[in-house]
ROVEX-543885 format. One record per residue (C-alpha): residue number from 1; residue in three letters; z, x, y negated. Coordinates in nm, 4 decimals. Example, Ala and Ser with C-alpha at 12.3 -4.5 7.8 and 13.67 -1.06 7.14 Angstrom:
<rs>
R;1;ALA;0.7800;1.2300;0.4500
R;2;SER;0.7140;1.3670;0.1060
</rs>
This chain:
<rs>
R;1;MET;8.3676;5.1512;0.5615
R;2;TYR;8.0585;5.0205;0.7379
R;3;CYS;7.9417;4.6712;0.8237
R;4;TRP;7.6234;4.7068;1.0286
R;5;SER;7.5285;4.3377;1.0095
R;6;ARG;7.5277;4.3483;0.6250
R;7;MET;7.3441;4.6796;0.5885
R;8;SER;6.9739;4.7106;0.5365
R;9;HIS;6.7720;4.8552;0.8212
R;10;SER;6.7387;5.1964;0.6541
R;11;GLN;7.1133;5.2142;0.5736
R;12;ALA;7.2169;5.1250;0.9295
R;13;GLU;6.9682;5.3723;1.0690
R;14;SER;7.1077;5.6473;0.8464
R;15;VAL;7.4662;5.5739;0.9545
R;16;ILE;7.3709;5.5770;1.3242
R;17;LYS;7.1844;5.9074;1.2825
R;18;ASN;7.4916;6.0632;1.1227
R;19;ILE;7.7116;5.9411;1.4070
R;20;ILE;7.4664;6.0749;1.6675
R;21;ARG;7.4489;6.4082;1.4880
R;22;GLU;7.8291;6.4427;1.4808
R;23;ILE;7.8586;6.3572;1.8506
R;24;GLY;7.5911;6.6131;1.9392
R;25;GLN;7.7646;6.8814;1.7338
R;26;GLU;8.1044;6.8173;1.8938
R;27;CYS;7.9530;6.8319;2.2429
R;28;ALA;7.7750;7.1570;2.1553
R;29;MET;8.1003;7.3070;2.0262
R;30;LYS;8.2579;7.2290;2.3641
R;31;GLY;7.9740;7.3971;2.5546
R;32;GLN;7.7671;7.0897;2.6492
R;33;THR;7.4170;7.0405;2.5111
R;34;VAL;7.3040;6.6790;2.5064
R;35;SER;6.9811;6.5212;2.3857
R;36;GLU;6.9721;6.2765;2.0956
R;37;THR;6.8257;6.0102;2.3239
R;38;LEU;7.1219;6.0369;2.5609
R;39;VAL;7.3697;6.0276;2.2702
R;40;ALA;7.1979;5.7220;2.1193
R;41;PHE;7.2129;5.5397;2.4529
R;42;MET;7.5796;5.6278;2.4912
R;43;VAL;7.6629;5.5017;2.1389
R;44;LYS;7.5021;5.1643;2.2136
R;45;ALA;7.6712;5.1458;2.5535
R;46;VAL;8.0170;5.2181;2.4070
R;47;VAL;7.9712;4.9604;2.1294
R;48;LEU;7.8454;4.7039;2.3813
R;49;ASP;8.1468;4.7430;2.6135
R;50;PRO;8.3952;4.4651;2.5188
R;51;ARG;8.6857;4.6759;2.6413
R;52;ASN;8.6350;4.9098;2.3434
R;53;GLU;8.6806;4.6171;2.1010
R;54;PHE;8.3937;4.7012;1.8654
R;55;ASN;8.2479;4.4171;1.6612
R;56;VAL;7.9349;4.4950;1.4607
R;57;ASP;7.9824;4.1788;1.2544
R;58;ARG;8.3026;4.3031;1.0936
R;59;THR;8.3545;4.5971;0.8633
R;60;LEU;8.3945;4.9277;1.0485
R;61;THR;8.6486;5.1575;0.8943
R;62;LYS;8.6447;5.5334;0.9069
R;63;ASN;8.8950;5.5157;1.1922
R;64;ASP;8.6544;5.2908;1.3849
R;65;VAL;8.3751;5.5455;1.3456
R;66;GLN;8.6024;5.8281;1.4559
R;67;LYS;8.7102;5.6198;1.7542
R;68;LEU;8.3445;5.5609;1.8447
R;69;ILE;8.2660;5.9313;1.8215
R;70;LYS;8.5701;6.0230;2.0306
R;71;LEU;8.4842;5.7751;2.3054
R;72;CYS;8.1219;5.8917;2.3217
R;73;VAL;8.2162;6.2595;2.3352
R;74;SER;8.4753;6.1865;2.6035
R;75;ARG;8.2201;6.0074;2.8235
R;76;LEU;7.9474;6.2672;2.7661
R;77;LEU;8.1794;6.5542;2.8648
R;78;ASP;8.3153;6.3822;3.1777
R;79;ALA;8.2035;6.6169;3.4550
R;80;VAL;8.3077;6.3861;3.7405
R;81;ASN;8.1502;6.0535;3.6520
R;82;PRO;7.8771;5.8892;3.8631
R;83;SER;7.8149;5.6400;3.5833
R;84;LEU;7.7262;5.9205;3.3402
R;85;ASP;7.4966;6.0811;3.5972
R;86;THR;7.3183;5.7492;3.6438
R;87;ILE;7.2684;5.7101;3.2678
R;88;LYS;7.1415;6.0696;3.2445
R;89;MET;6.9010;6.0001;3.5301
R;90;GLN;6.7721;5.6857;3.3590
R;91;VAL;6.7200;5.8633;3.0258
R;92;TYR;6.5498;6.1604;3.1919
R;93;PHE;6.3149;5.9425;3.3957
R;94;ASP;6.2363;5.7229;3.0968
R;95;MET;6.1492;6.0201;2.8752
R;96;ASN;5.9518;6.2154;3.1371
R;97;TYR;5.7767;5.9561;3.3519
R;98;THR;5.4162;5.8890;3.2511
R;99;ASN;5.2014;5.6176;3.4030
R;100;ARG;4.8480;5.6787;3.5290
R;101;ALA;4.6783;5.5500;3.2120
R;102;ALA;4.8115;5.8384;3.0043
R;103;LEU;4.6317;6.0924;3.2254
R;104;GLN;4.2870;5.9770;3.1142
R;105;SER;4.0826;6.1685;2.8598
R;106;VAL;4.2035;6.1546;2.5013
R;107;PHE;3.8731;5.9956;2.4096
R;108;PRO;3.7464;5.7640;2.6866
R;109;GLN;3.3764;5.7509;2.7501
R;110;THR;3.3464;5.4140;2.5764
R;111;GLU;3.5016;5.5445;2.2532
R;112;LEU;3.3797;5.9027;2.2547
R;113;GLY;3.0454;5.8288;2.0908
R;114;VAL;3.2025;5.6186;1.8175
R;115;PHE;3.4579;5.8885;1.7458
R;116;LEU;3.2000;6.1636;1.7272
R;117;SER;2.9744;5.9641;1.4994
R;118;LEU;3.2531;5.9241;1.2481
R;119;SER;3.3440;6.2873;1.1920
R;120;LYS;3.1218;6.5144;1.4041
R;121;LYS;2.7516;6.5811;1.4284
R;122;ASP;2.5228;6.5003;1.7146
R;123;LYS;2.5309;6.8641;1.8197
R;124;GLU;2.8833;6.8324;1.9564
R;125;ARG;2.7876;6.5281;2.1602
R;126;GLN;2.4827;6.7079;2.2961
R;127;LEU;2.6957;7.0126;2.3759
R;128;LYS;2.9452;6.8031;2.5706
R;129;GLU;2.6703;6.6285;2.7638
R;130;LEU;2.5111;6.9653;2.8372
R;131;THR;2.8415;7.0951;2.9728
R;132;MET;2.8755;6.7924;3.1999
R;133;ILE;2.5179;6.8235;3.3214
R;134;VAL;2.5673;7.1922;3.4028
R;135;THR;2.8868;7.1028;3.5903
R;136;GLY;2.6965;6.8430;3.7918
R;137;ILE;2.4197;7.0920;3.8726
R;138;ARG;2.6725;7.3496;3.9933
R;139;LEU;2.8465;7.0906;4.2105
R;140;PHE;2.5131;6.9900;4.3641
R;141;ASN;2.4208;7.3522;4.4283
R;142;LYS;2.7608;7.4124;4.5884
R;143;ASP;2.7060;7.1199;4.8250
R;144;CYS;2.3600;7.2527;4.9126
R;145;GLY;2.4986;7.6034;4.9718
R;146;LYS;2.2879;7.7584;4.6951
R;147;GLY;2.5540;7.8335;4.4356
R;148;GLY;2.8734;7.6991;4.2835
R;149;GLU;3.0813;8.0073;4.3525
R;150;GLY;3.4384;7.9877;4.2302
R;151;ILE;3.4618;7.6083;4.2467
R;152;ASP;3.7587;7.4933;4.4551
R;153;ASP;3.7183;7.2150;4.7078
R;154;LEU;3.9358;6.9655;4.5212
R;155;PRO;3.8943;6.6722;4.7653
R;156;ALA;4.0080;6.8898;5.0560
R;157;ILE;4.3004;7.0244;4.8535
R;158;LEU;4.4089;6.6710;4.7632
R;159;ASN;4.3789;6.5471;5.1213
R;160;GLU;4.6284;6.8167;5.2231
R;161;ALA;4.8531;6.7953;4.9171
R;162;ILE;4.9141;6.4192;4.9217
R;163;PRO;5.0796;6.4074;5.2689
R;164;ALA;5.2732;6.7228;5.1803
R;165;ALA;5.4044;6.5539;4.8644
R;166;THR;5.4865;6.2273;5.0419
R;167;GLN;5.7124;6.3809;5.3074
R;168;PRO;5.9898;6.5141;5.0763
R;169;ILE;5.9847;6.1889;4.8767
R;170;ASP;6.0316;5.9905;5.1976
R;171;ALA;6.3132;6.2227;5.3058
R;172;GLU;6.4989;6.1851;4.9758
R;173;LEU;6.4433;5.8112;4.9807
R;174;ARG;6.5975;5.7808;5.3277
R;175;ALA;6.8938;5.9961;5.2219
R;176;SER;6.9648;5.7794;4.9164
R;177;GLN;6.9278;5.4625;5.1204
R;178;ASP;7.1698;5.5907;5.3856
R;179;LEU;7.4261;5.6650;5.1157
R;180;ALA;7.3737;5.3197;4.9646
R;181;TYR;7.4234;5.1527;5.3037
R;182;ARG;7.7480;5.3468;5.3618
R;183;TYR;7.8861;5.2748;5.0144
R;184;THR;7.8027;4.9056;5.0560
R;185;ALA;7.9833;4.8897;5.3908
R;186;VAL;8.2940;5.0545;5.2441
R;187;LEU;8.2959;4.8234;4.9419
R;188;GLU;8.2707;4.5165;5.1672
R;189;MET;8.5615;4.6453;5.3712
R;190;MET;8.7690;4.7171;5.0608
R;191;ARG;8.7543;4.3537;4.9512
R;192;GLU;8.9426;4.2640;5.2674
R;193;SER;9.1910;4.5499;5.2488
R;194;SER;9.4867;4.6069;5.0146
R;195;HIS;9.5393;4.9778;5.0868
R;196;ARG;9.6301;5.1591;4.7647
R;197;ASN;9.4240;5.4718;4.8299
R;198;ILE;9.1145;5.2640;4.8961
R;199;GLU;9.1765;5.0378;4.5975
R;200;ALA;9.2050;5.3383;4.3659
R;201;ARG;8.8537;5.4501;4.4567
R;202;LEU;8.6945;5.1083;4.4220
R;203;SER;8.5519;5.1658;4.0728
R;204;MET;8.4236;5.5140;4.1606
R;205;LEU;8.2544;5.3841;4.4758
R;206;LYS;8.0719;5.1152;4.2799
R;207;GLU;7.9487;5.3694;4.0259
R;208;ALA;7.8321;5.5914;4.3117
R;209;LEU;7.6495;5.2937;4.4655
R;210;PHE;7.4781;5.2229;4.1332
R;211;ASN;7.3740;5.5882;4.1161
R;212;VAL;7.2009;5.6016;4.4546
R;213;ARG;7.0430;5.2582;4.4077
R;214;GLN;6.8925;5.3768;4.0771
R;215;HIS;6.7664;5.6936;4.2455
R;216;GLU;6.6145;5.4773;4.5196
R;217;ALA;6.4361;5.2616;4.2589
R;218;PHE;6.2881;5.5659;4.0830
R;219;LEU;6.1701;5.7148;4.4129
R;220;TYR;5.9942;5.3876;4.4964
R;221;ILE;5.8059;5.4119;4.1656
R;222;ILE;5.7042;5.7721;4.2356
R;223;LEU;5.6042;5.6929;4.5947
R;224;SER;5.3928;5.4003;4.4744
R;225;ASP;5.2069;5.6348;4.2372
R;226;VAL;5.1457;5.8834;4.5192
R;227;ILE;5.0041;5.6062;4.7400
R;228;THR;4.7800;5.4936;4.4538
R;229;CYS;4.6704;5.8567;4.4124
R;230;ALA;4.5699;5.8699;4.7798
R;231;GLN;4.3696;5.5480;4.7443
R;232;GLU;4.1932;5.6767;4.4331
R;233;VAL;4.1031;6.0053;4.6041
R;234;GLU;3.9619;5.8227;4.9054
R;235;MET;3.7496;5.5995;4.6820
R;236;MET;3.6260;5.8896;4.4655
R;237;ASP;3.5445;6.0946;4.7756
R;238;LYS;3.3109;5.8180;4.8935
R;239;GLN;3.1529;5.7862;4.5497
R;240;PHE;3.1004;6.1620;4.5265
R;241;ALA;2.9289;6.1710;4.8667
R;242;ALA;2.7084;5.8764;4.7684
R;243;GLN;2.6028;6.0470;4.4425
R;244;ILE;2.5196;6.3709;4.6282
R;245;GLU;2.3123;6.1768;4.8831
R;246;GLN;2.1282;5.9907;4.6076
R;247;LEU;2.0570;6.3201;4.4311
R;248;LYS;1.9208;6.4744;4.7495
R;249;ASN;1.6893;6.1793;4.8046
R;250;THR;1.5687;6.2050;4.4444
R;251;VAL;1.5086;6.5799;4.4428
R;252;GLN;1.4074;6.6429;4.8059
R;253;ALA;1.1525;6.9294;4.8016
R;254;LYS;1.0034;6.8537;4.4601
R;255;THR;0.9550;7.1415;4.2184
R;256;ALA;0.9911;6.9197;3.9119
R;257;VAL;1.1871;6.6005;3.8692
R;258;PRO;1.2107;6.3897;3.5481
R;259;THR;1.5388;6.4445;3.3678
R;260;SER;1.5824;6.0702;3.3241
R;261;GLN;1.6289;6.0419;3.7009
R;262;VAL;1.8666;6.3307;3.7732
R;263;PHE;2.0700;6.3802;3.4552
R;264;PRO;2.2694;6.0516;3.4923
R;265;ILE;2.3616;6.1553;3.8470
R;266;PHE;2.4722;6.5011;3.7296
R;267;LEU;2.6927;6.3329;3.4677
R;268;ALA;2.8433;6.1015;3.7312
R;269;LEU;2.9250;6.4016;3.9537
R;270;ALA;3.0962;6.5815;3.6649
R;271;ASN;3.3041;6.2746;3.5776
R;272;LEU;3.4159;6.2356;3.9395
R;273;TRP;3.5129;6.6019;3.9527
R;274;THR;3.7184;6.5611;3.6365
R;275;SER;3.8947;6.2663;3.8012
R;276;PHE;3.9784;6.4888;4.1011
R;277;GLN;4.1381;6.7361;3.8589
R;278;ASP;4.3409;6.4553;3.6981
R;279;GLU;4.4729;6.3467;4.0378
R;280;ILE;4.5879;6.7029;4.1137
R;281;LEU;4.7736;6.7143;3.7815
R;282;LEU;4.9300;6.3755;3.8521
R;283;LEU;5.0408;6.4804;4.2002
R;284;SER;5.1971;6.7989;4.0638
R;285;PHE;5.3767;6.6006;3.7943
R;286;LEU;5.5192;6.3487;4.0442
R;287;THR;5.6373;6.6282;4.2741
R;288;ASN;5.8166;6.8059;3.9905
R;289;LEU;5.9731;6.4806;3.8697
R;290;THR;6.1074;6.4102;4.2188
R;291;GLY;6.2731;6.7491;4.2320
R;292;SER;6.4200;6.7100;3.8833
R;293;LEU;6.6050;6.3917;3.9812
R;294;GLN;6.8150;6.5893;4.2298
R;295;GLN;7.0321;6.7257;3.9493
R;296;PHE;7.1845;6.3802;3.8992
R;297;LEU;7.3047;6.3410;4.2618
R;298;GLY;7.5457;6.6318;4.3035
R;299;ILE;7.8471;6.4167;4.2232
R;300;HIS;7.8359;6.2481;4.5652
R;301;ALA;7.9178;6.5576;4.7646
R;302;GLN;8.1995;6.6338;4.5227
R;303;LEU;8.3628;6.2893;4.5163
R;304;PHE;8.2822;6.1621;4.8641
R;305;PRO;8.2205;6.4492;5.1079
R;306;ASP;8.1316;6.3735;5.4678
R;307;ASP;8.4876;6.3942;5.5978
R;308;VAL;8.6123;6.1460;5.3358
R;309;MET;8.3303;5.9023;5.4095
R;310;GLU;8.3892;5.9284;5.7827
R;311;SER;8.7544;5.8333;5.7348
R;312;LEU;8.6599;5.5408;5.5124
R;313;LEU;8.3943;5.4192;5.7560
R;314;GLU;8.6208;5.4292;6.0599
R;315;GLY;8.5766;5.0994;6.2395
R;316;VAL;8.3212;4.9749;5.9840
R;317;THR;7.9661;4.8715;6.0800
R;318;VAL;7.7023;5.0154;5.8494
R;319;LYS;7.4000;4.7865;5.8074
R;320;SER;7.0685;4.8697;5.6471
R;321;ASP;6.8872;4.6353;5.4098
R;322;GLU;6.6380;4.5533;5.6847
R;323;GLN;6.9141;4.4603;5.9268
R;324;ARG;7.0825;4.2337;5.6720
R;325;ILE;6.7564;4.0541;5.6001
R;326;LYS;6.6773;4.0248;5.9711
R;327;GLU;7.0125;3.8533;6.0319
R;328;THR;6.9193;3.5724;5.7921
R;329;MET;6.5610;3.5197;5.9066
R;330;GLY;6.4866;3.1587;6.0020
R;331;ILE;6.7573;3.0234;5.7708
R;332;LYS;6.6263;2.8231;5.4771
R;333;VAL;6.7603;2.6172;5.1921
R;334;ASN;6.7245;2.2418;5.2428
R;335;VAL;6.5314;2.1268;4.9368
R;336;SER;6.6508;1.7681;4.9798
R;337;ASP;7.0055;1.8825;4.8959
R;338;PHE;6.8967;1.9595;4.5398
R;339;LYS;6.7571;1.7104;4.2915
R;340;GLU;6.7040;1.9248;3.9825
R;341;GLN;6.6467;2.2799;4.1152
R;342;GLU;6.3061;2.4090;4.2200
R;343;TRP;6.2811;2.6299;4.5321
R;344;LEU;5.9856;2.8459;4.6350
R;345;PHE;5.8979;2.9431;4.9928
R;346;PRO;5.6346;3.1801;5.1396
R;347;GLU;5.4407;2.9090;5.3189
R;348;THR;5.4084;2.6843;5.0126
R;349;THR;5.3655;2.9357;4.7291
R;350;ALA;5.0683;3.1583;4.6558
R;351;ASN;5.1310;3.5179;4.5352
R;352;PHE;5.4847;3.4782;4.6728
R;353;ASP;5.5235;3.8534;4.7300
R;354;GLN;5.4248;3.9327;4.3701
R;355;LEU;5.6951;3.7267;4.1970
R;356;LEU;5.9225;3.9259;3.9663
R;357;ILE;6.2647;3.8716;4.1216
R;358;GLN;6.5644;3.9075;3.8915
R;359;TYR;6.8222;4.1849;3.9432
R;360;ARG;6.5639;4.3975;4.1303
R;361;GLY;6.5843;4.1683;4.4332
R;362;PHE;6.9619;4.1888;4.4859
R;363;CYS;7.1639;3.8756;4.5673
R;364;ALA;7.2515;3.7093;4.2373
R;365;HIS;7.5621;3.5317;4.3689
R;366;THR;7.7118;3.8375;4.5394
R;367;LEU;7.6466;4.0465;4.2294
R;368;ALA;7.8512;3.8098;4.0132
R;369;GLU;8.1128;3.6897;4.2612
R;370;LYS;8.1975;4.0292;4.4143
R;371;ASP;8.2114;4.2293;4.0920
R;372;GLY;7.8867;4.4244;4.1134
R;373;LEU;7.8348;4.4529;4.4889
R;374;LEU;7.4627;4.5025;4.5562
R;375;LEU;7.3319;4.3204;4.8626
R;376;PRO;6.9583;4.2712;4.9255
R;377;GLY;6.8332;3.9166;4.8831
R;378;ASN;6.6137;3.7541;5.1469
R;379;PRO;6.3234;3.5655;4.9808
R;380;ALA;6.2596;3.3725;5.3047
R;381;ILE;6.5859;3.1815;5.2501
R;382;GLY;6.4288;3.0410;4.9342
R;383;ILE;6.3678;3.1670;4.5821
R;384;LEU;6.5414;2.9652;4.3124
R;385;LYS;6.3374;2.9066;3.9974
R;386;HIS;6.5706;2.8626;3.7016
R;387;LYS;6.4469;2.8710;3.3413
R;388;GLU;6.1212;3.0432;3.4428
R;389;LYS;6.3083;3.3208;3.6280
R;390;TYR;6.3431;3.3778;4.0026
R;391;TYR;6.6546;3.4586;4.2072
R;392;THR;6.7067;3.5576;4.5717
R;393;PHE;7.0201;3.5445;4.7859
R;394;SER;7.1682;3.7256;5.0839
R;395;SER;7.2745;3.4041;5.2602
R;396;LYS;7.2222;3.0295;5.2509
R;397;GLU;7.5824;2.9789;5.1389
R;398;SER;7.5344;3.2116;4.8408
R;399;ALA;7.2200;3.0232;4.7436
R;400;TYR;7.4028;2.6889;4.7460
R;401;VAL;7.6968;2.8171;4.5395
R;402;PHE;7.4743;2.9873;4.2805
R;403;ALA;7.2494;2.6809;4.2445
R;404;GLN;7.5458;2.4626;4.1480
R;405;ASN;7.5970;2.6533;3.8210
R;406;PRO;7.3364;2.9287;3.7668
R;407;ASP;7.4145;2.9829;3.3988
R;408;MET;7.7780;3.0672;3.4722
R;409;PHE;7.6869;3.3359;3.7270
R;410;ILE;7.4151;3.4776;3.4995
R;411;GLN;7.6718;3.5113;3.2216
R;412;LEU;7.9151;3.6866;3.4582
R;413;ILE;7.6471;3.9406;3.5504
R;414;GLY;7.5759;4.0001;3.1811
R;415;GLU;7.9449;4.0642;3.1151
R;416;LYS;7.9572;4.3093;3.4045
R;417;ALA;7.6534;4.4921;3.2611
R;418;LYS;7.8339;4.5329;2.9286
R;419;GLU;8.1112;4.7221;3.1080
R;420;CYS;7.8694;4.9304;3.3188
R;421;ALA;7.5743;5.0118;3.0918
R;422;GLU;7.3746;5.1688;3.3770
R;423;LEU;7.3334;4.8213;3.5280
R;424;ILE;7.1107;4.7176;3.2364
R;425;GLN;6.8227;4.9342;3.3576
R;426;LEU;6.9137;4.9220;3.7263
R;427;LEU;6.9085;4.5402;3.7328
R;428;GLU;6.6298;4.5165;3.4705
R;429;LEU;6.8384;4.3184;3.2197
R;430;HIS;6.6475;4.4374;2.9143
R;431;HIS;6.5648;4.0815;2.8079
R;432;GLN;6.9388;4.0285;2.7543
R;433;PHE;6.9991;4.3651;2.5878
R;434;GLU;6.6911;4.4414;2.3803
R;435;SER;6.8591;4.7329;2.2023
R;436;LEU;6.8926;4.9207;2.5326
R;437;ALA;6.5390;4.8588;2.6636
R;438;PRO;6.3577;5.1713;2.7941
R;439;HIS;6.1063;5.3301;2.5573
R;440;SER;5.8271;5.2964;2.8115
R;441;GLN;5.8842;4.9232;2.8425
R;442;VAL;5.9013;4.8779;2.4655
R;443;ARG;5.5702;5.0612;2.4254
R;444;SER;5.3739;4.8883;2.6963
R;445;GLY;5.5534;4.5534;2.7223
R;446;ASP;5.6661;4.3929;3.0434
R;447;LYS;5.3455;4.2718;3.2093
R;448;ARG;5.4745;4.2413;3.5621
R;449;SER;5.5767;3.8803;3.5407
R;450;VAL;5.3680;3.6740;3.7767
R;451;LYS;5.3477;3.2985;3.7637
R;452;PRO;5.3856;3.1303;4.1022
R;453;ILE;5.1212;2.8947;4.2300
R;454;THR;5.2798;2.6212;4.4389
R;455;LYS;5.0504;2.4833;4.7104
R;456;CYS;5.0630;2.1310;4.8480
R;457;ASP;4.8292;1.8747;5.0037
R;458;SER;4.7421;1.5887;4.7720
R;459;SER;4.4642;1.3399;4.7114
R;460;THR;4.3553;1.1320;4.4154
R;461;GLN;4.1187;0.8432;4.3618
R;462;THR;3.9447;0.7800;4.0331
R;463;ASP;3.8345;0.4297;3.9398
R;464;THR;3.4665;0.3903;3.8663
R;465;HIS;3.5390;0.1974;3.5472
R;466;ILE;3.8940;0.2436;3.4188
R;467;LEU;3.8225;0.0261;3.1112
R;468;PRO;3.6791;-0.3283;3.0998
R;469;PRO;3.3020;-0.3308;3.0430
R;470;THR;3.1895;-0.3616;2.6826
R;471;ILE;2.8181;-0.3994;2.7438
R;472;VAL;2.6398;-0.6015;2.4720
R;473;LYS;2.3359;-0.7464;2.6433
R;474;SER;2.1806;-0.8485;2.3154
R;475;TYR;2.1862;-0.4878;2.1916
R;476;GLU;1.8454;-0.3438;2.1222
R;477;TRP;1.7834;0.0210;2.0444
R;478;ASN;1.4065;0.0043;2.0033
R;479;GLU;1.3198;-0.0210;1.6345
R;480;TRP;0.9832;-0.1864;1.7031
R;481;GLU;1.1437;-0.4502;1.9204
R;482;LEU;1.3839;-0.5290;1.6387
R;483;ARG;1.0916;-0.5576;1.4004
R;484;ARG;0.9156;-0.7978;1.6376
R;485;LYS;1.2226;-1.0238;1.6597
R;486;ALA;1.2615;-1.0247;1.2809
R;487;ILE;0.8977;-1.1297;1.2269
R;488;LYS;0.9377;-1.4048;1.4855
R;489;LEU;1.2436;-1.5464;1.3087
R;490;ALA;1.0701;-1.5266;0.9705
R;491;ASN;0.7703;-1.7227;1.1030
R;492;LEU;0.9905;-1.9949;1.2550
R;493;ARG;1.1387;-2.0772;0.9142
R;494;ARG;0.7952;-2.1884;0.7930
R;495;LYS;0.7120;-2.4076;1.0941
R;496;LEU;0.7470;-2.7907;1.1294
R;497;THR;0.8306;-2.9813;1.4463
R;498;HIS;0.6142;-3.2857;1.5363
R;499;SER;0.6622;-3.5458;1.8081
R;500;VAL;0.4379;-3.8224;1.9486
R;501;GLN;0.5044;-4.1305;2.1519
R;502;THR;0.2930;-4.3244;2.3936
R;503;ASN;0.2881;-4.6871;2.4893
R;504;LEU;0.4871;-4.6071;2.8040
R;505;SER;0.7550;-4.3923;2.6457
R;506;HIS;0.8242;-4.5083;2.2928
R;507;MET;1.0736;-4.7759;2.4045
R;508;ARG;1.2595;-4.5579;2.6606
R;509;ARG;1.4409;-4.3081;2.4479
R;510;ASP;1.7995;-4.3300;2.3262
R;511;ASP;1.8443;-4.3314;1.9527
R;512;SER;2.1342;-4.3466;1.7133
R;513;THR;2.1679;-4.4198;1.3455
R;514;GLN;2.4363;-4.3722;1.0887
R;515;VAL;2.5132;-4.6437;0.8379
R;516;TYR;2.7676;-4.7024;0.5676
R;517;LEU;3.0396;-4.9472;0.6692
R;518;LEU;3.0669;-5.2699;0.4693
R;519;LYS;3.3411;-5.2912;0.2103
R;520;ASP;3.5589;-5.5930;0.1575
R;521;PHE;3.5670;-5.7272;-0.1998
R;522;GLY;3.7709;-6.0049;-0.3427
R;523;THR;3.7635;-6.2089;-0.6695
R;524;GLN;3.9950;-6.4654;-0.8160
R;525;THR;3.8677;-6.7829;-0.9881
R;526;LYS;4.0125;-7.1087;-1.1028
R;527;LEU;3.8600;-7.2799;-0.8028
R;528;ASP;3.9026;-7.1589;-0.4512
R;529;ASN;3.6031;-7.2240;-0.2329
R;530;SER;3.4280;-7.0642;0.0599
R;531;SER;3.0974;-7.0804;0.2340
R;532;ASN;2.9582;-6.9411;0.5512
R;533;VAL;2.6031;-6.8549;0.6342
R;534;PRO;2.4625;-6.8518;0.9812
R;535;ARG;2.4644;-6.5229;1.1693
R;536;PRO;2.1164;-6.4264;1.2830
R;537;GLN;2.0799;-6.4047;1.6588
R;538;ILE;1.7372;-6.3078;1.7924
R;539;PHE;1.6811;-6.2253;2.1603
R;540;LEU;1.3880;-6.0122;2.2665
R;541;ALA;1.2939;-6.0396;2.6335
R;542;GLY;1.0624;-5.8083;2.8299
R;543;LEU;1.1217;-5.4877;2.6336
R;544;ARG;1.1976;-5.2799;2.9468
R;545;GLY;0.8684;-5.3555;3.1004
R;546;GLY;0.7911;-5.5216;3.4229
R;547;SER;0.5486;-5.5232;3.7116
R;548;THR;0.2473;-5.5377;3.4835
R;549;PRO;0.1260;-5.2248;3.3086
R;550;THR;0.1318;-5.4007;2.9716
R;551;THR;0.4611;-5.4878;2.8093
R;552;CYS;0.4932;-5.8580;2.7291
R;553;MET;0.7716;-5.9323;2.4869
R;554;VAL;0.9161;-6.2809;2.4313
R;555;LYS;1.1087;-6.3452;2.1090
R;556;VAL;1.3708;-6.6196;2.1117
R;557;ASN;1.5496;-6.7128;1.7844
R;558;LEU;1.9011;-6.8368;1.8593
R;559;THR;2.0218;-6.8486;1.4975
R;560;ARG;2.2084;-7.1671;1.4220
R;561;ALA;2.1146;-7.3881;1.1324
R;562;VAL;2.3040;-7.3700;0.8062
R;563;ASP;2.4436;-7.7128;0.8329
R;564;GLU;2.5837;-7.6367;1.1766
R;565;THR;2.7993;-7.3503;1.0602
</rs>
């Protein structure tokens, strides 16, 4: 018995290898050779499908393992299965497609010197440089018509080979698109019809649609690389001509030229020529890969020949992706109808065309609501941003319905992908199913995600002083000024204040004094008696001055006599 969730990584890996080995052996015994990569993908797909009722969290018995092997062998040996052909196509493309970076030299120019210094002598570096210089000299002589026999004209060969390689890719792309448009039209019609014969072929038609849509996606990748190849060749052709012209101007009719002037140019010519050779290898590789994908498309002629498709399409209008998008141009989502969702539009969002749309640009609502029907989304209607991911829709109505509950529809699409494992790569759902991510994406990482930059007109005003002023006017930073103030204060403590009065001013100032108030005392004797003394009353007249410059004071004593009191 096995319980994958409780096993160590090495134990689980050993069990899976044994299962893959047994499946491969049974297929070989029945005359079908399958690769381990394809078997491993099929094992994960079968376990992931909820209809097979596998649960990795519970203990798997021997019967469960035998059931898993039987289901995988049955699917791998199914000769009439568009779903299997799609999975085979995905595995083949994933294992054979190589991006442009892998075609560079094993040791780039920036790392070559470091590598050689670690394990090789300077002689090897000098030998390599000598080879490149000789190559540059031969290329220059060939351009001047004085040598270079046996060197092919690589730029001319590429200029002829690139259009020749593009034409068959375009032809195959149009053929796959035409099939996709016809399958889509039939599937739309079948949702409105209850005919038994049509209903019986519903599942097979969807798998056939997935197959041609995956082939279309791969051809777009190959065509993009061919276009990039043409751009690189055009740029290198200009650089090569510029280097030749610079070399001619340097050499001219001189009999001797310093090596420091011409050797760098010879090296540049050799490097450009090596790049031309790389582009020829890349073009040959892309052409061969395009032809190899044809082996996964033969099921269409067998299941749906032209006469069968003509009968199914009777009275049905076949629309291309461009026609469907054109029908919805000018229709936009009203942002005011949504309070929490964020919508992006071409006129208000920078790098709008570079956003990574979910489900490879197909309508998210139609995909979930119509059980895997693939309709192209129109970004001009509005791109919904939900949890840092972007979704397009084929109509305004689909956008409104999806925006009401995005998580529910996303979950429905995930459940559909569990039943049809080819949808995981077709719709780029690897973030939901990490165990089924392509090897190329695991190696390089998904770096295509582009953050949108929303544009809008806005203005701001900044206050000059956002905080109340805290200026201390008595603050002094100069040390010598502080010293001067300290000396001044120290001197003041030892000073006395003097005042003088004149005859005209000494009687004109206000003055005040502080005295102790009188206290009342009392004594008790045998004899009560009292006495009273006169209260002095003296009047001074003329103190405030008068008309004469000299003050004349008159003193009048008004105190009463003692006997009068």
